[in-house]
Structures are given as C-alpha cells and as structure tokens.
VOPAVO-653773 format. One record per residue (C-alpha): x, y, z; residue number from 1. Coordinates in Angstrom, 2 decimals, padded with zeros to 5 digits. Example, Ala and Ser with C-alpha at 12.3 -4.5 7.8 and 13.67 -1.06 7.14 Angstrom:
<rs>
012.30,-004.50,007.80,1
013.67,-001.06,007.14,2
</rs>
This chain:
<rs>
026.94,196.56,057.51,1
024.65,194.38,056.72,2
026.10,191.15,055.50,3
028.58,188.74,058.22,4
031.84,189.24,056.53,5
034.42,186.94,058.52,6
037.26,187.12,055.90,7
037.89,190.64,057.60,8
038.66,189.05,061.04,9
042.32,188.58,061.17,10
043.13,190.57,057.86,11
045.99,192.32,059.47,12
047.38,191.84,062.88,13
048.44,194.75,065.53,14
051.65,193.15,066.60,15
054.31,190.64,065.19,16
056.81,191.16,068.00,17
055.45,192.82,070.99,18
057.77,194.30,073.61,19
058.81,192.65,076.93,20
056.36,194.87,078.49,21
053.14,192.85,077.50,22
052.74,189.30,077.69,23
049.93,186.62,077.43,24
048.70,188.82,074.38,25
045.21,187.88,072.80,26
045.60,186.07,069.34,27
043.36,188.35,068.26,28
046.10,190.79,068.36,29
048.74,188.79,067.00,30
047.34,186.64,064.24,31
047.26,188.25,060.65,32
046.13,186.16,057.40,33
047.72,188.80,055.11,34
051.15,188.74,056.98,35
050.49,192.57,057.78,36
050.69,193.99,061.08,37
049.57,197.64,062.18,38
052.95,198.19,064.40,39
054.80,197.80,061.22,40
053.42,200.79,059.62,41
054.79,202.65,062.53,42
056.54,200.94,065.07,43
054.80,200.02,068.81,44
057.38,201.71,070.83,45
055.62,205.17,069.10,46
052.59,204.71,069.53,47
053.27,203.78,073.17,48
055.52,207.25,073.28,49
052.22,209.20,071.94,50
049.74,207.68,074.23,51
052.22,207.45,077.49,52
050.67,204.00,078.08,53
053.23,203.49,080.79,54
050.68,205.66,083.07,55
047.98,203.55,082.62,56
046.55,203.28,078.99,57
046.86,200.21,076.92,58
048.16,200.59,073.46,59
046.20,197.74,072.25,60
042.88,198.71,073.53,61
043.45,202.09,071.21,62
045.01,199.54,068.06,63
041.98,197.34,068.33,64
039.43,199.94,067.98,65
041.10,201.25,065.21,66
041.51,198.07,063.13,67
037.48,197.13,063.84,68
036.89,200.78,062.60,69
038.89,200.85,059.67,70
037.30,197.37,058.46,71
033.56,198.73,058.98,72
034.48,201.81,056.86,73
036.73,200.00,054.24,74
033.68,197.73,053.63,75
031.35,201.24,053.18,76
033.86,203.16,050.90,77
034.75,200.25,048.86,78
031.22,198.65,048.45,79
030.14,202.05,047.78,80
032.53,202.63,044.88,81
031.66,199.38,043.56,82
028.04,200.00,043.48,83
029.13,203.27,041.33,84
031.21,201.56,039.12,85
028.95,198.73,038.45,86
025.36,199.02,038.14,87
023.19,196.97,040.47,88
020.89,194.70,038.46,89
018.34,194.55,040.61,90
016.92,197.09,043.09,91
016.13,196.11,046.59,92
012.62,195.30,047.09,93
010.43,195.97,050.32,94
006.80,195.06,050.35,95
004.02,192.44,050.18,96
003.28,188.77,048.53,97
-000.97,188.44,049.13,98
-003.38,190.66,049.09,99
-006.43,191.02,051.78,100
-008.97,191.49,049.35,101
-010.78,188.15,049.67,102
-013.86,186.27,049.05,103
-015.49,183.61,051.11,104
-013.45,180.88,053.45,105
-012.25,177.96,051.73,106
-013.73,175.30,053.49,107
-013.92,172.27,050.85,108
-010.13,171.76,050.91,109
-008.94,168.38,051.44,110
-008.08,167.25,054.91,111
-004.58,166.66,055.45,112
-003.29,168.65,052.70,113
-000.57,171.39,052.77,114
-002.54,174.92,051.19,115
-000.55,178.11,050.74,116
002.28,179.71,048.35,117
005.49,178.97,046.58,118
008.22,181.19,046.14,119
010.60,179.96,042.82,120
013.74,182.15,043.24,121
015.40,183.15,040.38,122
019.00,181.73,040.85,123
020.92,185.21,042.19,124
024.26,184.15,043.93,125
024.08,186.31,047.07,126
020.59,187.22,046.75,127
018.23,186.72,049.72,128
014.65,186.92,050.72,129
013.31,187.72,053.88,130
010.33,187.16,055.25,131
009.90,189.85,057.77,132
005.76,188.98,058.97,133
003.22,186.13,058.43,134
-000.42,187.73,057.73,135
-003.23,185.52,058.32,136
-006.75,185.65,056.97,137
-008.76,182.42,058.60,138
-012.11,182.35,059.73,139
-011.46,181.06,063.41,140
-009.40,182.73,066.21,141
-006.42,180.91,067.28,142
-003.37,179.65,065.88,143
-001.86,177.75,062.87,144
001.54,176.18,062.05,145
002.75,177.66,059.23,146
005.62,175.07,057.53,147
008.72,176.32,055.13,148
009.67,173.69,052.93,149
012.56,174.12,049.94,150
012.95,171.86,047.12,151
015.57,170.10,048.37,152
013.11,168.56,051.08,153
014.61,170.78,054.00,154
012.15,172.03,056.57,155
013.69,175.38,056.45,156
011.40,177.09,059.28,157
008.32,176.63,061.07,158
006.16,179.22,062.83,159
002.97,179.16,065.08,160
001.08,182.25,064.16,161
-002.28,183.49,065.52,162
-005.24,184.06,063.65,163
-008.04,186.20,064.41,164
-011.46,185.19,063.06,165
-012.54,187.19,059.73,166
-009.51,189.64,060.25,167
-006.07,190.04,059.21,168
-003.53,189.22,061.78,169
-000.02,190.25,061.46,170
002.93,188.27,062.70,171
006.32,189.06,063.23,172
008.76,186.91,061.79,173
012.61,186.80,060.60,174
013.26,184.19,058.13,175
015.69,184.77,055.50,176
015.67,182.43,052.46,177
018.64,181.75,050.30,178
018.25,182.19,046.40,179
021.04,180.37,044.92,180
021.88,176.78,045.89,181
024.66,174.75,043.93,182
022.36,171.70,044.12,183
019.41,173.37,042.16,184
018.85,175.04,039.06,185
016.18,177.26,040.64,186
015.40,177.19,044.61,187
011.53,176.53,045.39,188
010.08,177.76,049.24,189
006.57,175.91,050.13,190
004.73,178.37,052.66,191
001.94,176.20,053.64,192
-000.31,175.54,056.60,193
-001.98,171.80,056.53,194
-005.50,171.69,056.73,195
-007.31,169.46,059.40,196
-010.76,170.59,058.59,197
-010.93,173.01,061.37,198
-009.70,176.52,060.47,199
-010.39,177.34,057.45,200
-008.27,179.93,055.12,201
-009.81,182.91,053.18,202
-009.64,183.27,049.37,203
-007.24,185.88,048.97,204
-005.22,186.48,046.06,205
-001.74,187.73,044.56,206
-002.67,190.71,042.73,207
-006.14,190.70,040.64,208
-005.65,189.48,037.51,209
-002.09,188.24,038.27,210
-000.78,185.97,035.39,211
001.00,182.97,035.56,212
003.23,182.70,038.13,213
002.90,186.35,038.57,214
006.43,186.83,036.77,215
005.78,190.18,035.07,216
005.47,193.64,036.09,217
001.91,194.93,035.16,218
003.33,198.23,034.46,219
006.78,199.88,034.35,220
007.95,201.36,037.53,221
005.04,199.68,039.69,222
006.95,199.01,042.86,223
004.46,196.56,044.37,224
005.69,194.10,041.45,225
009.47,194.92,042.24,226
009.43,191.43,043.69,227
009.30,190.05,040.55,228
012.99,191.19,039.95,229
013.62,187.96,042.29,230
011.18,185.49,042.29,231
008.19,184.16,041.02,232
004.93,183.11,043.17,233
001.95,180.90,043.19,234
-000.60,179.18,044.97,235
000.25,175.88,046.04,236
-001.99,172.56,047.23,237
-000.22,169.39,048.21,238
-001.10,166.03,049.42,239
002.11,165.64,050.84,240
005.43,167.35,051.74,241
007.80,164.07,052.21,242
009.35,164.83,048.40,243
009.26,168.21,047.33,244
012.08,168.04,044.66,245
010.07,167.31,041.51,246
006.56,168.99,042.13,247
004.37,169.94,039.56,248
001.74,172.47,040.45,249
-000.64,174.24,038.54,250
-000.63,178.01,038.67,251
-002.67,179.81,040.91,252
-003.45,183.33,042.10,253
-004.74,181.61,045.23,254
-002.89,182.83,048.57,255
-004.74,180.44,051.04,256
-005.34,182.97,053.76,257
-001.66,183.93,053.89,258
000.22,187.33,053.32,259
003.99,188.03,053.25,260
005.53,190.97,054.04,261
009.17,190.37,052.08,262
012.21,191.93,051.91,263
014.49,190.94,048.47,264
017.94,191.97,048.13,265
021.40,190.99,046.81,266
024.04,191.34,049.27,267
026.34,193.10,047.85,268
029.15,193.36,050.21,269
029.23,189.34,050.07,270
031.85,190.29,046.85,271
034.96,190.71,049.52,272
034.82,187.03,051.04,273
032.58,185.16,048.46,274
035.75,182.90,047.78,275
038.78,182.28,049.53,276
040.77,185.34,049.97,277
044.50,184.79,048.39,278
046.74,186.72,049.32,279
049.95,185.21,047.68,280
048.44,184.75,044.10,281
045.83,187.93,043.70,282
047.18,191.28,043.99,283
043.96,193.01,044.74,284
043.36,191.08,048.01,285
047.10,191.94,049.66,286
045.57,195.77,048.69,287
042.63,195.03,050.82,288
044.33,194.41,053.36,289
047.44,197.18,052.97,290
044.51,199.43,052.57,291
043.15,198.50,055.90,292
046.38,198.88,058.02,293
046.51,202.40,056.58,294
042.86,203.19,057.33,295
043.64,201.65,061.02,296
046.57,203.97,061.17,297
044.24,207.20,060.49,298
041.87,205.79,062.79,299
044.64,205.75,065.40,300
046.14,209.10,064.83,301
042.22,210.53,065.16,302
042.24,208.34,068.73,303
045.16,209.76,069.87,304
044.14,213.25,069.22,305
041.43,213.19,071.22,306
043.26,211.16,073.84,307
043.91,212.85,077.20,308
047.20,211.12,077.51,309
048.89,213.48,075.21,310
051.03,215.47,077.49,311
053.87,218.01,076.54,312
056.49,215.41,076.40,313
054.83,213.48,073.74,314
052.99,216.36,071.59,315
055.78,216.65,069.64,316
055.90,212.73,068.28,317
052.28,213.40,068.00,318
052.45,216.15,065.46,319
054.71,213.95,063.66,320
051.96,211.82,063.37,321
049.52,214.34,061.90,322
052.11,214.99,059.38,323
051.86,211.72,057.82,324
048.30,211.51,057.74,325
047.94,213.22,054.57,326
050.32,211.19,052.80,327
048.58,208.03,054.28,328
045.32,209.55,052.77,329
046.54,209.69,049.21,330
047.70,206.20,049.48,331
044.26,205.22,050.77,332
042.77,206.75,047.98,333
045.07,205.14,045.15,334
044.20,201.90,046.83,335
040.63,201.88,046.99,336
040.83,203.16,043.30,337
043.04,200.14,042.26,338
040.59,197.63,044.16,339
037.63,199.02,042.45,340
038.92,198.96,039.14,341
040.18,195.06,039.36,342
037.71,193.31,041.76,343
035.97,190.43,040.23,344
032.26,191.56,040.97,345
031.39,188.17,038.95,346
031.59,186.25,041.89,347
027.96,187.42,042.67,348
024.83,188.34,040.39,349
024.76,191.78,042.34,350
026.08,193.66,039.67,351
026.63,194.32,035.72,352
029.14,196.60,034.37,353
028.81,200.13,034.34,354
030.44,203.65,033.92,355
033.96,204.37,034.58,356
033.99,205.55,038.18,357
036.24,208.89,039.02,358
037.56,208.46,042.53,359
038.55,210.87,044.91,360
039.11,211.75,048.08,361
035.42,211.62,049.47,362
035.07,209.83,052.73,363
035.37,210.59,056.62,364
038.77,212.22,056.53,365
038.04,214.56,053.84,366
</rs>
C-alpha cells in the first residue's frame, strides 16, 4: 500500500523460544512489540513436522513470508472496511493547476524578484499533495531553477527544469508536500522562479475568471476544480524569500509560466500508526496484533499446502491444519469487525462518520 506504516514491522514475532536446532536467529524473528508470537498459536515443532524441515527447508522462511503477507492483507482488508464504515471527507484528486492558454511573455518583471504560484493548504492531518510534473511556458529555450519554500522558511525542494521557447515543456518530478504542521494553522508552499532579466515567463492563468484564490468550485462535480477540496491557489511575486512566515500577497490568477501536475489525497492508511501503539491499555491495538497472527497462520497453511515438502508421513498433520483453517477464518472476521467498529478514525482528517457496515467473510480466503 501507499503509506509507510512502520508500526507493523514487529507487531508479532515468529518465535519466543526456538528449539536447539536453530541458533543465531535474526531479531526480526524473535522481536514482538505486542508480546504475541506466531509459533505460540501452533508450536514450532508442528510447523517443522509439516514442512519436513530436516531435509533442507527453513521453517522461518515460510513463517516470515506468511507474516509479511498477512500484514499487507490486513491493511488492505481493514482499511477497506474503514472506508465503508466511515465516509471519506475528500475524494482523491489528480489533475493540473495552471492552464497552457497564455498571452504575451511577461518581460517587465522586476529583476531579482521571485515569481510563481503559492499553494495554501487546508489543514488536513494525513493529507498530502504530490507534484508529479512541472510544466514551463517561457520565451527562451534552456532551463530555470524552480524553488519550493514553505511558510516555515524551509527550502522544501529545488528543481532545475527545462524550457522550450514559446512552447510547453513538461518536466517529470516527484515532490510530496504534507498538508499539516503543528507549527502553523495552514501550510503554504511558494513555488517560484527568480527572474534575472533573461528567460521571461508567459502570462498563463489558473482558470478563466478564477475567483479569489480559486477557493470554490465553479460547477458541482467539475473534476478540474477538485484540488479546491485540499488547497487554495494564487499567483505570487516576492522581492525576497528570506522570511515567508507572514507574507501578505494580492490574489492573482497569474501562474507566471508554470503549470503543475498534482495528486492530492488523504492517506487513510495512516490511521493505524498515527499515534504510538498502546498494546497494554488499548484493546483495539492488541486485537490488531491477534488478527495479524491468525492471518499469518492462514497464509502459512496455504504455503504449506503448496509446498513440495509434504510427504506421506506429514500429510496427516497437514490435514489437521486445514481443519483449523475454518475456525481461524471465523476468528479473523470477528476481530476485523471489532477493530473497525472501535478504531479512532479522528486521528486523521480523512473520515467522517458513515452508515454502519455489515461485516462478512469477504476477502481472499472466502
């Protein structure tokens, strides 16, 4: 999934007390933040028997793979159910800020000033805007340096982008701009080029008849204005970028030769790890760990059933595991139901309360 959710890395361990046949095990196998271990659901000796590990297969290879896949599938299952149970406040947006339509080049700008676009973010915890390309419209072929500052006076990024005289040139980039900071009410990003009297930007605009800061959709359901669910935009001209903590600018529809490809979204997956997980005082967190342990066991059963290591002597034990599969699947669905109904989705600004979701066995094992 898109988000990097590191709190799952050691949510369960593989074994607490490995047998004497194994020594020097990685701490990735023996560390458990929750205190739960995969081999305590079914003893390690049973897994060894089924996998016939004495003839060359490493049981921990199977267990680690099962745990990794269980974490991925849990995040998919649980996040999907959260989205069903709690409506998204904002739909993801993919599109452009700034049109190609333009008039004459702006040759009367002040040399040494910085011109471009300011993005004023709505304060969205777990929200982000990703700039995927920077389009340039200048009167000279060459390159310009695009600077991205925020109103915390931080240079967020610097990109040397190409220009083609009198034509649009798209430059692929990948720049992620968070939408929330504890230090300001609203993050602002100043995406500017310093004018030196050489390459002059064309006078392109955001949208025809753009209202103040383009902060309202023109028509209901018009997707090209979907970015206004996340931010307001304006053209900007600055004499200095030394202090952007309290800049007062006049609203402008002018883009100064820039056009941005953007993706805006709220990372719903952040809800799992936004705060430090409390396995002692929060029953929901411990239930997440138990669900991942059960799902790991289900994946392990699948891998065992596909293993060439099964033989006549171990087949009976393998059959016993398959008999437990139905019980574990039922437990997993019940735990998923509990987690979704009790998860504190207010940790992020992605959700609003929605109608109750009816849970059922609706995943890869159904």
